[in-house]
Backbone bond lengths (Angstrom), bond angles and torsions (degrees), N, CA, C in turn:
res aa  C-N    CA-C-N  psi(-1)  N-CA   C-N-CA  omega(-1)  CA-C   N-CA-C  phi
1 X - - - 1.569 - - 1.574 102.54 -
2 X 1.200 118.54 -48.05 1.453 118.79 -171.24 1.480 115.15 -102.60
3 X 1.245 116.86 164.54 1.439 124.96 176.35 1.508 113.06 -85.77
4 X 1.242 116.22 -172.89 1.575 122.24 -175.56 1.496 110.40 -57.33
5 X 1.232 117.65 -31.79 1.585 120.14 -172.66 1.536 109.28 -69.68
6 X 1.392 118.19 -20.28 1.524 121.98 -174.06 1.436 113.71 53.70
7 X 1.321 121.99 11.04 1.459 123.00 175.91 1.470 112.02 -73.55
8 X 1.465 115.45 158.57 1.417 117.36 -178.14 1.466 109.26 -61.21
9 X 1.318 114.93 142.67 1.483 117.82 175.83 1.376 109.82 -73.71
10 X 1.332 119.47 128.30 1.491 124.67 -178.02 1.416 117.78 83.92
11 X 1.408 114.12 3.24 1.526 119.32 172.29 1.444 106.63 -105.35
12 X 1.347 115.42 121.79 1.450 115.43 172.74 1.504 109.87 -117.34
13 X 1.344 112.65 114.23 1.410 125.07 -172.37 1.525 108.73 -113.55
14 X 1.322 115.12 133.14 1.539 121.08 171.52 1.534 106.58 -95.21
15 X 1.287 121.12 8.79 1.527 118.90 -176.68 1.399 103.66 -69.84
16 X 1.436 116.27 157.59 1.535 119.23 167.71 1.553 115.71 -58.31
17 X 1.214 119.73 159.42 1.433 124.81 -177.31 1.624 113.52 -49.39
18 X 1.422 113.05 -38.69 1.482 115.79 -177.91 1.482 113.45 -73.23
19 X 1.363 112.51 -17.33 1.542 116.21 -172.83 1.552 107.27 -109.03
20 X 1.307 123.29 -1.97 1.471 126.98 -178.19 1.536 112.49 -82.98
21 X 1.250 122.00 124.39 1.538 120.12 173.64 1.496 109.74 -62.82
22 X 1.356 119.33 154.06 1.431 121.15 175.67 1.568 105.58 -147.62
23 X 1.336 109.80 163.10 1.501 113.49 178.56 1.613 102.90 -157.66
24 X 1.334 113.19 161.02 1.374 118.30 -174.52 1.667 105.50 -157.34
25 X 1.315 114.03 143.16 1.443 122.17 174.13 1.310 112.03 -134.22
26 X 1.480 120.95 136.44 1.453 133.24 -170.32 1.459 115.07 -138.70
27 X 1.301 117.61 131.38 1.397 122.57 -173.59 1.511 114.25 -62.85
28 X 1.518 113.61 -19.33 1.387 115.50 -176.47 1.588 118.88 84.26
29 X 1.254 122.89 -179.84 1.402 125.59 -173.63 1.596 117.55 -85.88
30 X 1.266 112.99 -19.31 1.454 118.48 -174.83 1.413 122.80 -119.60
31 X 1.317 114.09 -23.83 1.522 120.56 179.66 1.497 111.07 -84.46
32 X 1.331 110.71 149.90 1.622 119.06 -178.07 1.480 103.04 -90.75
33 X 1.342 127.08 -29.00 1.408 123.91 -172.76 1.598 107.35 -129.18
34 X 1.235 115.10 161.28 1.482 115.68 -177.60 1.695 100.29 -112.82
35 X 1.328 110.23 122.41 1.424 116.82 -175.97 1.517 105.48 -105.49
36 X 1.313 121.27 2.92 1.545 126.72 176.32 1.549 105.81 -85.37
37 X 1.321 113.17 147.86 1.474 122.36 173.20 1.525 106.05 -144.24
38 X 1.390 108.79 155.08 1.446 117.77 178.61 1.593 108.38 -138.68
39 X 1.306 122.27 159.68 1.470 119.24 175.88 1.477 106.97 -165.35
40 X 1.305 113.36 158.97 1.499 125.89 167.05 1.460 109.47 -114.09
41 X 1.365 116.54 118.98 1.489 123.10 -172.24 1.651 109.06 -117.92
42 X 1.215 111.38 141.02 1.485 120.05 -179.66 1.494 115.02 -106.26
43 X 1.289 120.34 136.75 1.564 126.17 171.75 1.440 105.56 -142.94
44 X 1.361 107.99 170.72 1.507 117.48 174.00 1.666 111.30 -68.44
45 X 1.252 115.60 -14.96 1.566 118.11 -179.75 1.451 108.29 -103.87
46 X 1.305 123.79 16.92 1.498 123.40 176.22 1.539 111.82 125.42
47 X 1.415 107.21 168.66 1.454 116.86 172.58 1.499 115.54 -88.45
48 X 1.386 117.92 134.67 1.456 118.68 -178.68 1.489 110.26 -119.33
49 X 1.407 113.02 137.47 1.442 118.54 171.53 1.512 109.55 -105.18
50 X 1.350 113.34 145.33 1.512 113.20 -174.01 1.460 106.18 -140.93
51 X 1.400 115.98 144.17 1.434 124.75 170.49 1.493 107.12 -130.45
52 X 1.336 114.89 127.88 1.485 126.95 178.23 1.421 114.59 -119.34
53 X 1.251 121.43 142.54 1.589 125.20 175.64 1.388 106.66 -130.38
54 X 1.347 121.62 104.42 1.390 131.56 -169.61 1.573 108.89 -80.74
55 X 1.245 116.77 158.65 1.441 125.96 174.58 1.569 113.39 -146.63
56 X 1.320 118.94 157.05 1.427 122.55 175.52 1.435 116.69 128.02
57 X 1.360 115.99 30.19 1.475 126.75 170.08 1.585 105.19 77.13
58 X 1.381 110.31 -166.27 1.412 118.17 -170.24 1.601 109.91 -58.84
59 X 1.260 116.15 131.72 1.459 126.26 -179.08 1.553 111.20 67.06
60 X 1.268 124.25 -26.41 1.459 120.97 -173.32 1.523 114.20 -73.02
61 X 1.394 111.92 -46.38 1.496 115.60 175.30 1.649 114.50 -60.53
62 X 1.435 114.88 -45.63 1.456 120.41 176.05 1.496 108.32 -55.00
63 X 1.379 112.65 -47.61 1.563 111.55 -167.81 1.603 107.69 -72.80
64 X 1.421 115.84 -35.74 1.378 114.18 -175.30 1.492 109.61 -62.70
65 X 1.432 117.50 -44.15 1.428 120.06 -177.97 1.574 110.52 -61.25
66 X 1.354 118.48 -44.31 1.420 121.80 -177.28 1.490 109.37 -72.65
67 X 1.320 120.20 -35.80 1.511 120.66 172.14 1.524 113.22 -57.40
68 X 1.367 117.77 -40.42 1.399 123.55 179.58 1.525 110.65 -62.57
69 X 1.274 118.31 -47.94 1.379 119.90 -172.71 1.706 109.89 -72.11
70 X 1.256 109.73 -34.97 1.516 116.89 176.30 1.489 109.96 -62.40
71 X 1.287 115.66 -50.10 1.517 122.88 -179.63 1.523 109.91 -62.01
72 X 1.267 116.75 -45.38 1.522 119.61 179.61 1.477 111.00 -60.91
73 X 1.340 115.46 -37.68 1.540 117.91 -177.78 1.458 108.50 -68.13
74 X 1.414 117.14 -46.48 1.447 119.66 177.57 1.517 112.96 -62.86
75 X 1.309 119.17 -40.13 1.453 123.41 179.16 1.573 110.10 -62.29
76 X 1.302 116.08 -41.50 1.371 116.04 179.65 1.641 114.74 -70.91
77 X 1.259 111.22 -35.20 1.568 117.01 178.97 1.476 111.34 -74.11
78 X 1.256 121.58 -28.97 1.449 122.43 -172.09 1.548 115.62 -86.80
79 X 1.276 113.49 -12.45 1.498 115.80 -175.67 1.563 113.80 -131.65
80 X 1.215 114.15 162.07 1.569 121.00 174.35 1.505 110.37 -109.04
81 X 1.321 114.04 127.18 1.473 119.03 -174.67 1.530 109.56 -110.63
82 X 1.358 111.17 153.40 1.523 118.50 176.65 1.485 114.94 -86.26
83 X 1.265 121.19 -33.31 1.395 132.04 179.52 1.405 117.93 -132.06
84 X 1.378 116.40 159.54 1.543 115.54 171.96 1.516 114.51 -60.30
85 X 1.266 113.77 -42.59 1.518 125.97 175.63 1.491 114.42 -52.75
86 X 1.372 116.23 -43.93 1.505 122.31 170.50 1.487 117.32 -66.11
87 X 1.373 110.23 -36.37 1.539 112.27 172.50 1.416 117.83 -72.23
88 X 1.358 121.13 -32.42 1.406 127.01 174.33 1.571 108.59 -63.55
89 X 1.400 117.03 -58.08 1.344 120.46 176.53 1.443 117.02 -50.54
90 X 1.312 119.56 -49.06 1.363 127.98 -179.33 1.545 115.00 -59.38
91 X 1.345 114.47 -42.10 1.468 118.32 -177.24 1.542 108.92 -72.79
92 X 1.224 117.33 -37.82 1.499 123.04 -175.66 1.552 110.34 -76.53
93 X 1.158 116.93 -41.71 1.446 118.32 171.59 1.502 115.84 -65.82
94 X 1.266 121.00 -30.14 1.409 125.19 170.94 1.609 107.31 -62.66
95 X 1.329 115.21 -46.95 1.414 120.86 -175.89 1.569 112.23 -61.72
96 X 1.405 109.60 -43.34 1.462 113.35 172.49 1.447 119.97 -63.01
97 X 1.327 118.09 -35.06 1.506 124.25 173.54 1.412 110.32 -61.36
98 X 1.441 120.40 -45.36 1.410 121.49 -178.34 1.450 116.72 -64.73
99 X 1.400 117.26 -35.79 1.397 122.07 -175.82 1.639 106.14 -75.88
100 X 1.356 114.55 -47.51 1.501 114.15 171.26 1.631 114.45 -46.27
101 X 1.367 112.60 -49.77 1.434 110.28 178.33 1.593 118.41 -67.40
102 X 1.343 114.21 -26.09 1.477 113.90 176.93 1.668 108.33 -75.80
103 X 1.308 113.94 -28.35 1.495 115.00 175.96 1.451 116.37 -61.18
104 X 1.356 117.91 -14.17 1.531 118.65 175.42 1.418 114.96 -60.94
105 X 1.378 113.04 -22.54 1.526 121.36 168.75 1.440 108.23 -72.70
106 X 1.337 119.57 116.41 1.536 120.48 178.54 1.464 115.22 -55.96
107 X 1.434 120.22 -24.29 1.390 121.10 171.71 1.390 120.05 -51.07
108 X 1.447 106.77 -34.93 1.568 111.15 -169.89 1.722 104.14 -123.35
109 X 1.257 114.07 33.54 1.310 123.00 -178.92 1.623 114.44 -61.34
110 X 1.331 108.92 -31.70 1.625 110.83 -178.60 1.533 107.63 -99.84
111 X 1.173 126.96 14.60 1.432 125.82 -173.81 1.639 110.08 -83.38
112 X 1.218 113.35 151.88 1.430 124.13 176.29 1.550 114.81 -171.97
113 X 1.340 118.04 -177.09 1.489 115.24 179.46 1.539 105.21 -158.18
114 X 1.384 110.19 141.95 1.561 109.85 165.37 1.431 110.59 -78.00
115 X 1.334 119.97 171.26 1.355 121.00 177.30 1.615 104.88 -153.43
116 X 1.360 116.93 139.41 1.397 123.50 168.33 1.509 107.25 -139.47
117 X 1.283 113.74 130.36 1.484 118.52 -169.15 1.526 111.58 -135.66
118 X 1.313 123.43 153.77 1.418 127.44 173.01 1.467 108.03 -141.84
119 X 1.307 119.05 125.64 1.533 125.38 173.67 1.435 108.20 -115.75
120 X 1.441 115.04 139.56 1.526 116.12 174.62 1.482 108.36 -129.87
121 X 1.282 112.59 145.80 1.504 121.39 178.81 1.388 109.39 -158.11
122 X 1.403 115.49 122.62 1.485 120.21 173.89 1.628 116.06 54.29
123 X 1.337 109.18 37.90 1.508 113.92 -179.87 1.512 113.87 85.38
124 X 1.216 117.85 -1.36 1.620 121.12 -179.59 1.483 106.33 -107.06
125 X 1.396 118.56 127.42 1.498 124.19 175.50 1.523 105.98 -118.06
126 X 1.269 109.30 135.64 1.485 117.81 171.89 1.449 109.60 -119.95
127 X 1.343 120.62 134.85 1.383 125.80 176.31 1.485 113.20 -121.91
128 X 1.341 116.06 131.66 1.446 120.42 -179.95 1.578 111.46 -132.67
129 X 1.365 115.23 149.55 1.389 117.29 -178.88 1.585 111.13 -154.39
130 X 1.319 109.76 157.56 1.507 123.40 -178.73 1.534 105.62 -148.52
131 X 1.204 120.15 119.10 1.354 124.10 -179.13 1.590 115.91 101.44
132 X 1.356 117.78 -147.71 1.440 115.77 -177.98 1.485 114.97 -115.26
133 X 1.295 121.43 13.82 1.394 126.44 169.03 1.570 107.64 -70.54
134 X 1.364 118.56 144.55 1.419 116.43 -162.32 1.591 106.07 -127.20
135 X 1.368 108.32 157.76 1.552 118.70 167.74 1.493 106.62 -120.55
136 X 1.324 115.33 136.46 1.376 121.56 177.95 1.515 110.45 -124.60
137 X 1.386 118.35 155.94 1.503 120.95 167.16 1.504 104.82 -112.90
138 X 1.322 113.80 136.38 1.439 120.31 174.12 1.555 109.42 -116.48
139 X 1.235 120.11 125.70 1.543 122.98 177.76 1.532 110.19 -138.28
140 X 1.176 116.35 120.67 1.536 121.55 174.32 1.487 114.60 48.12
141 X 1.364 117.72 43.72 1.394 125.33 179.83 1.604 116.23 85.12
142 X 1.304 112.23 -2.78 1.443 118.17 -179.62 1.510 110.34 -101.03
143 X 1.317 116.91 152.85 1.456 119.49 -175.15 1.483 106.57 -133.48
144 X 1.423 116.23 144.12 1.380 127.83 -179.83 1.566 110.50 -138.66
145 X 1.307 114.11 119.79 1.491 119.79 171.26 1.488 111.50 -70.31
146 X 1.332 116.70 119.35 1.542 120.81 -178.81 1.527 114.81 -94.40
147 X 1.360 114.79 -10.17 1.498 115.11 -173.46 1.607 100.41 -121.11
148 X 1.361 109.52 168.37 1.549 120.74 176.59 1.491 106.10 -113.25
149 X 1.285 116.14 132.73 1.510 119.61 179.88 1.673 101.88 -72.55
150 X 1.364 111.13 140.30 1.494 117.96 174.57 1.440 105.85 -105.08
151 X 1.343 115.09 79.62 1.456 120.32 -179.07 1.559 107.03 -143.25
152 X 1.453 109.44 166.36 1.430 117.28 -172.84 1.546 109.53 -66.43
153 X 1.360 117.50 -43.66 1.406 124.38 177.23 1.548 110.92 -61.37
154 X 1.336 121.48 -38.28 1.399 119.42 177.94 1.656 112.26 -61.30
155 X 1.319 109.43 -36.55 1.459 112.09 175.12 1.592 114.92 -66.33
156 X 1.362 112.01 -29.77 1.469 115.48 173.63 1.613 112.90 -67.17
157 X 1.371 109.13 -40.94 1.463 115.15 177.48 1.563 111.68 -61.12
158 X 1.330 117.24 -45.80 1.452 118.14 -178.25 1.497 116.63 -72.33
159 X 1.455 112.40 -14.81 1.395 114.44 165.93 1.530 121.52 -92.78
160 X 1.415 109.45 1.96 1.428 117.31 175.82 1.399 113.54 83.71
161 X 1.353 124.97 12.39 1.293 126.84 -178.12 1.536 118.32 -79.97
162 X 1.347 109.48 -28.57 1.539 117.32 -177.22 1.595 99.45 -143.13
163 X 1.358 111.59 161.61 1.539 120.91 173.62 1.422 108.82 -85.28
164 X 1.408 119.85 163.20 1.419 125.05 173.06 1.535 112.52 -62.24
165 X 1.367 117.79 -29.00 1.413 118.30 178.88 1.540 111.82 -80.38
166 X 1.295 117.56 -31.64 1.464 117.42 169.76 1.490 118.52 -67.19
167 X 1.330 114.17 -27.13 1.424 122.00 177.39 1.563 113.16 -58.90
168 X 1.371 113.42 -37.33 1.310 120.16 179.52 1.469 119.41 -59.29
169 X 1.332 116.95 -31.13 1.473 125.63 -174.20 1.574 109.57 -118.59
170 X 1.371 116.32 20.68 1.396 124.82 177.34 1.538 113.39 -73.11
171 X 1.246 124.95 138.63 1.503 123.62 -176.38 1.603 108.19 -58.56
172 X 1.253 122.96 -26.30 1.396 128.68 -175.12 1.470 111.30 -109.12
173 X 1.398 117.33 24.73 1.439 120.95 -173.02 1.454 113.07 -56.16
174 X 1.294 117.30 -34.64 1.559 117.46 -171.83 1.556 109.71 -113.39
175 X 1.239 117.85 33.03 1.476 120.63 168.84 1.544 107.21 -87.08
176 X 1.348 113.11 108.51 1.497 116.81 -172.93 1.517 110.59 -86.13
177 X 1.357 115.29 149.27 1.406 123.09 177.00 1.540 109.71 -107.15
178 X 1.334 117.22 -2.07 1.466 120.23 173.26 1.558 106.54 -159.48
179 X 1.326 114.64 144.02 1.477 125.13 175.14 1.541 109.04 -169.47
180 X 1.291 111.43 167.25 1.463 119.53 177.67 1.545 106.24 -69.88
181 X 1.261 118.99 131.64 1.418 126.71 177.58 1.538 116.19 95.21
182 X 1.360 112.97 -7.32 1.534 116.64 176.81 1.407 117.91 -67.23
183 X 1.355 114.60 -45.35 1.492 126.60 177.06 1.499 117.82 -129.06
184 X 1.190 122.07 156.95 1.481 122.04 172.68 1.432 115.69 -61.99
185 X 1.281 115.14 -38.41 1.502 124.29 175.87 1.502 114.13 -100.36
186 X 1.441 119.24 106.73 1.447 120.25 -170.62 1.513 108.01 -77.93
187 X 1.299 121.96 135.62 1.473 130.51 168.51 1.446 105.97 -96.47
188 X 1.317 122.07 112.07 1.470 122.53 -173.68 1.422 110.17 -127.79
189 X 1.308 121.84 142.00 1.478 125.78 174.22 1.563 112.05 -88.60
190 X 1.276 121.49 132.04 1.400 126.39 176.45 1.600 112.19 -128.86
191 X 1.318 112.92 143.33 1.485 115.80 172.02 1.464 108.21 -134.73
192 X 1.320 117.23 149.03 1.495 120.99 -178.20 1.535 110.97 -120.61
193 X 1.255 111.08 129.44 1.476 114.66 -178.57 1.620 107.34 -126.42
194 X 1.352 115.13 166.35 1.484 119.56 173.50 1.508 105.54 -125.46
195 X 1.354 111.39 155.09 1.479 119.78 177.39 1.447 107.12 -92.83
196 X 1.310 119.11 124.16 1.352 124.26 176.33 1.665 108.37 -101.87
197 X 1.300 120.53 143.68 1.421 122.89 174.69 1.548 110.06 -68.29
198 X 1.343 114.33 139.44 1.452 113.12 175.07 1.409 118.83 -85.79
199 X 1.286 119.56 149.50 1.419 120.79 179.49 1.661 109.15 -95.18
200 X 1.215 112.17 165.69 1.563 118.68 -176.93 1.447 107.84 -46.30
201 X 1.300 121.70 129.52 1.455 131.72 168.48 1.567 106.38 93.81
202 X 1.382 120.54 -8.93 1.436 120.11 179.96 1.640 104.93 -86.43
203 X 1.299 110.90 157.03 1.496 118.66 175.85 1.478 110.38 -109.71
204 X 1.361 115.11 152.46 1.353 122.91 -177.66 1.528 107.11 -79.65
205 X 1.377 117.16 156.49 1.417 124.50 175.99 1.478 114.73 -80.55
206 X 1.342 116.16 160.73 1.447 123.05 166.60 1.471 113.91 -126.03
207 X 1.387 124.97 131.00 1.302 124.35 -176.54 1.625 107.83 -101.30
208 X 1.177 114.04 139.00 1.537 115.65 -178.94 1.449 111.80 -125.44
209 X 1.234 117.94 128.42 1.510 126.11 168.82 1.540 111.63 -110.89
210 X 1.282 114.18 136.11 1.459 113.93 -175.59 1.521 107.97 -155.20
211 X 1.467 115.04 160.08 1.428 123.28 171.60 1.588 104.67 -89.49
212 X 1.358 110.22 167.06 1.540 118.67 176.10 1.472 114.27 -58.99
213 X 1.363 116.89 -20.10 1.491 119.23 -179.97 1.464 112.12 -61.53
214 X 1.411 116.67 -22.99 1.430 119.61 179.12 1.545 113.83 -87.08
215 X 1.299 116.30 -55.86 1.471 114.79 -174.79 1.428 116.80 -77.56
216 X 1.471 121.12 -8.41 1.433 123.10 179.42 1.502 106.11 -72.40
217 X 1.408 117.07 -25.90 1.542 123.88 -174.92 1.499 112.15 -103.19
218 X 1.327 116.90 -39.58 1.368 124.88 -178.28 1.453 120.19 -106.37
219 X 1.378 118.07 121.36 1.291 123.92 -175.30 1.547 114.81 -59.58
220 X 1.317 116.18 157.20 1.629 119.39 179.31 1.523 105.62 -59.94
221 X 1.343 113.61 -42.52 1.641 115.74 -176.10 1.376 108.06 -60.01
222 X 1.459 121.82 -45.04 1.469 120.48 -175.49 1.439 108.46 -69.39
223 X 1.342 123.47 -37.12 1.399 127.99 -173.82 1.610 103.94 -64.77
224 X 1.320 118.95 -40.22 1.488 124.45 -176.44 1.667 106.08 -69.73
225 X 1.270 112.38 -42.90 1.565 117.62 178.71 1.464 113.20 -64.91
226 X 1.349 122.68 -42.44 1.385 119.15 177.59 1.517 114.51 -72.26
227 X 1.248 118.08 -32.91 1.482 123.52 -177.07 1.567 106.32 -73.05
228 X 1.346 115.24 -37.44 1.515 117.87 -174.06 1.539 110.00 -73.52
229 X 1.284 118.29 -24.81 1.469 125.58 -168.21 1.593 115.12 -110.75
230 X 1.301 110.71 9.85 1.448 114.60 -178.16 1.587 110.25 -147.81
231 X 1.426 113.78 158.03 1.381 113.35 173.06 1.557 112.65 -65.88
232 X 1.365 118.16 163.80 1.460 116.56 175.81 1.542 116.65 -50.80
233 X 1.464 113.07 -40.59 1.406 117.38 177.77 1.526 116.30 -62.80
234 X 1.285 107.75 -48.18 1.516 110.15 -178.88 1.581 112.54 -74.05
235 X 1.306 119.84 -30.36 1.409 122.00 172.02 1.552 114.41 -61.22
236 X 1.257 119.25 -41.00 1.443 124.38 173.76 1.448 110.85 -52.70
237 X 1.365 117.67 -54.67 1.399 124.35 -175.22 1.559 106.47 -61.80
238 X 1.311 117.46 -52.07 1.497 118.77 -175.01 1.454 113.59 -62.86
239 X 1.365 116.13 -34.86 1.531 120.53 176.69 1.508 110.39 -61.04
240 X 1.424 117.74 -47.85 1.327 116.88 -178.90 1.555 114.11 -65.30
241 X 1.399 119.93 -35.19 1.415 126.97 175.12 1.492 109.49 -61.07
242 X 1.358 119.37 -41.78 1.450 121.42 178.41 1.490 112.68 -60.97
243 X 1.377 114.38 -42.38 1.546 119.42 -169.64 1.605 99.20 -78.09
244 X 1.235 122.77 -31.71 1.588 115.95 -179.00 1.511 110.41 -77.57
245 X 1.397 119.21 -26.51 1.384 123.56 172.64 1.546 115.29 -57.55
246 X 1.394 111.25 -36.12 1.379 116.58 178.95 1.448 119.95 -92.58
247 X 1.360 113.67 13.31 1.550 123.91 176.79 1.485 112.38 129.72
248 X 1.207 115.09 -49.13 1.567 118.16 175.78 1.525 106.29 60.82
249 X 1.322 118.81 49.63 1.453 111.15 -176.09 1.488 116.73 -85.00
250 X 1.456 118.16 -0.73 1.269 120.31 179.66 1.532 110.55 -127.45
251 X 1.274 126.58 168.62 1.411 126.48 173.81 1.539 108.64 -62.73
252 X 1.389 115.58 151.43 1.494 119.53 -172.95 1.465 106.07 -132.80
253 X 1.284 117.79 123.10 1.494 128.01 178.25 1.497 109.95 -131.48
254 X 1.394 116.79 133.97 1.435 120.29 179.15 1.457 109.37 -147.52
255 X 1.205 125.02 143.73 1.465 134.25 177.47 1.576 109.38 -130.72
256 X 1.289 115.07 126.09 1.469 116.28 176.13 1.446 111.97 -119.69
257 X 1.431 116.05 120.40 1.408 121.14 -170.98 1.512 112.13 -115.55
258 X 1.262 119.04 107.52 1.527 117.71 178.38 1.615 105.99 -65.90
259 X 1.409 109.05 142.40 1.401 120.10 178.72 1.564 107.36 -111.96
260 X 1.441 113.77 125.25 1.438 108.41 178.89 1.516 114.91 -83.76
261 X 1.290 109.54 76.23 1.515 118.55 -170.64 1.397 113.25 150.30
262 X 1.244 120.34 -156.14 1.513 129.82 178.09 1.570 106.48 -130.03
263 X 1.360 114.41 137.28 1.420 122.23 179.25 1.648 106.68 -82.95
264 X 1.323 109.27 137.70 1.494 114.27 173.07 1.470 107.83 -143.50
265 X 1.314 119.82 155.92 1.433 123.47 179.34 1.586 113.50 -83.89
266 X 1.193 118.61 -9.62 1.554 120.55 172.58 1.453 108.87 -101.44
267 X 1.248 119.23 160.68 1.449 125.91 -177.26 1.585 107.55 -81.21
268 X 1.354 122.63 141.93 1.425 129.17 173.76 1.529 110.75 -63.98
269 X 1.237 122.10 167.99 1.431 128.45 168.40 1.452 113.60 -49.64
270 X 1.386 117.91 143.85 1.418 119.51 -176.01 1.491 115.26 -54.04
271 X 1.379 119.94 -46.63 1.491 118.95 177.35 1.454 115.16 -53.78
272 X 1.235 118.78 -41.57 1.570 121.02 174.13 1.445 114.43 -64.53
273 X 1.348 113.40 -38.94 1.552 108.57 176.52 1.497 117.31 -70.78
274 X 1.443 109.28 -37.04 1.546 109.60 175.61 1.346 111.72 -64.50
275 X 1.348 125.88 -32.82 1.523 124.14 175.84 1.348 109.57 -62.58
276 X 1.252 126.76 -37.14 1.531 123.84 -176.49 1.382 107.89 -77.62
277 X 1.367 127.38 -34.91 1.448 129.28 176.97 1.617 108.76 -64.52
278 X 1.401 114.16 -45.41 1.409 117.97 173.88 1.478 113.36 -53.84
279 X 1.371 119.53 -48.42 1.426 125.06 -176.79 1.506 110.92 -63.64
280 X 1.301 118.80 -35.33 1.457 120.43 174.40 1.352 113.31 -67.61
281 X 1.385 118.90 -41.57 1.502 126.26 -176.97 1.533 108.43 -63.98
282 X 1.414 115.76 -45.51 1.374 114.72 176.49 1.579 117.24 -60.94
283 X 1.339 112.40 -37.96 1.394 119.55 179.92 1.511 110.91 -64.88
284 X 1.272 115.52 -38.73 1.548 119.35 -179.25 1.493 110.93 -66.68
285 X 1.383 117.28 -39.37 1.440 122.93 -178.02 1.541 110.11 -65.83
286 X 1.387 110.89 -43.22 1.482 115.51 178.66 1.517 113.06 -63.52
287 X 1.437 110.44 -39.17 1.449 112.17 176.46 1.531 114.21 -62.76
288 X 1.301 111.88 -44.40 1.583 116.16 178.80 1.488 107.62 -63.63
289 X 1.208 123.72 -34.31 1.435 124.05 -176.11 1.585 109.38 -68.29
290 X 1.289 120.07 -30.00 1.504 122.32 179.26 1.553 111.52 -79.12
291 X 1.283 115.59 126.67 1.359 124.50 -179.74 1.588 105.80 -96.00
292 X 1.253 120.69 124.30 1.493 117.34 174.60 1.356 114.17 -59.35
293 X 1.396 116.90 150.45 1.564 116.41 172.88 1.514 118.54 -57.41
294 X 1.413 111.90 -35.11 1.488 114.72 179.82 1.486 111.28 -62.01
295 X 1.423 116.12 -35.30 1.502 118.74 -174.59 1.542 106.91 -77.25
296 X 1.376 112.30 -38.24 1.507 117.04 178.75 1.586 111.12 -60.08
297 X 1.388 116.69 -42.85 1.431 120.51 174.77 1.547 118.41 -59.82
298 X 1.412 107.99 -38.37 1.575 114.48 -177.67 1.530 105.04 -70.96
299 X 1.401 118.53 -43.88 1.441 119.28 174.47 1.470 115.27 -50.05
300 X 1.329 114.27 -47.80 1.522 123.76 -173.79 1.560 104.19 -70.09
301 X 1.279 120.40 -34.01 1.531 123.28 -175.28 1.567 102.02 -66.40
302 X 1.446 116.39 -54.52 1.517 120.24 -178.40 1.526 112.44 -56.64
303 X 1.364 114.04 -39.04 1.571 115.74 -177.38 1.403 106.68 -68.34
304 X 1.329 118.00 -38.20 1.607 116.50 178.86 1.547 110.02 -65.29
305 X 1.358 117.25 -38.66 1.453 116.51 176.91 1.483 113.08 -61.52
306 X 1.288 115.17 -45.06 1.567 121.15 174.90 1.371 112.93 -58.53
307 X 1.329 119.06 -43.89 1.529 122.92 177.35 1.536 107.55 -58.69
308 X 1.304 118.43 -48.38 1.419 121.02 -167.03 1.557 107.47 -67.95
309 X 1.393 119.87 -37.46 1.410 126.55 178.58 1.585 109.31 -64.03
310 X 1.303 112.14 -50.43 1.551 117.13 178.81 1.504 109.83 -56.40
311 X 1.303 119.32 -46.95 1.490 122.89 177.66 1.399 112.06 -58.29
312 X 1.324 121.47 -46.07 1.459 125.96 177.94 1.618 113.16 -60.89
313 X 1.250 110.15 -38.37 1.435 114.26 -179.58 1.457 111.47 -73.87
314 X 1.316 121.50 -35.72 1.416 126.31 169.55 1.462 114.03 -55.92
315 X 1.318 113.43 -44.77 1.502 121.14 -172.44 1.557 106.35 -70.26
316 X 1.305 118.98 -42.64 1.429 120.34 179.32 1.609 108.94 -73.10
317 X 1.248 120.81 -32.26 1.484 115.33 174.28 1.446 113.05 -70.15
318 X 1.431 119.67 -31.07 1.459 115.29 176.01 1.544 113.20 -77.40
319 X 1.286 112.51 -25.01 1.544 113.28 172.79 1.430 113.67 -65.76
320 X 1.303 113.98 -41.44 1.525 121.82 -173.24 1.604 104.84 -69.13
321 X 1.331 116.44 -40.52 1.495 120.64 -175.84 1.521 109.75 -69.77
322 X 1.399 113.39 -34.81 1.570 113.75 177.36 1.401 113.34 -77.52
């Protein structure tokens, strides 16, 4: 899906290589089609990164994942949201609604998709998930899973019947208990974080979104090591290579997002929050003040037409008066 840069399609960043977010998706070693999708979506309440892993057989999984992203994009563009959490909920609920409607066609009755998404605005980050695609936090070589898998085996783990390691190789490891399209009303987990400025000697965090095709093959420790020792672009490539080296029986998708600070569950001091809000406000004003070249050309074109019409009318009026 991506070129050699492995950067987000549609995301144009002037940030240095170490600070630029990156993502990659790969069909893997055994599948014929890629049912994974990822996207970067814009809204008035922040920028959202999304990874979906579709299911439902030939065409069904591919369609479900793409339907989800398209619906989320339209949902974000068509409404104004008050908070990042509201935007995330609104977008994913719209995706669920669209998939449920499409499943009325018997041909796609079994389709659905997982979703994991993160939206950031003015130092606030909200993460939401349904299914077994995951979000991780990597800090200074350590890794923490931020989402909980919605699977049958995860329920067994929580009841103490099997270990987390046994869950990875369990025969029913990928039986989902939640996903987009399963029910008209979506039950989704969300967690809110805030970005804290780092002090001298502290390292910034990296947020990771991925499908199960990655973590089923690559251990959490290896994911943390690769991400901590490489740029986001290089880390994405090496993580896919590591998963394929171990068999790569599923599609593999991973996004690595540098955080300019560290994520915490409590809000930072008010001066820090106010500074981030002010920075976002200034950036929005500057963006609004810039008129795209395409729009400038359109305006010039219409002004030229109006000028030509006015000139013609004046010539005709002078001719009739003479």
